[in-house]
N, C-alpha and C positions, 0 to 999 in steps of 0.2 A: 304643787310643782316641785318645790324644793325637797319635800319629804320623799317624793317619788324618785327624784334624781339621786338622793342619798342612798335610798334602798337599792337602786340599780347599781350604783357605784360599789356598795358593800358586797353585793352578789358577785360583781365582776372581780373584786379583789379576792373574795373567797375562792373563786374558780382558779385564779392565778396562783394562789397559795397551794391549792390542791394539785395543780399541774407541776409546781415546783417539787412538791413532796413525791409525786410519782416519779420524777426524774431525779 
């Protein structure tokens, strides 16, 4: 449960960083 939550959170943060880089 915890590891899955961390993995999802890391993916979300990566997407946010990519969006920031795009703009």
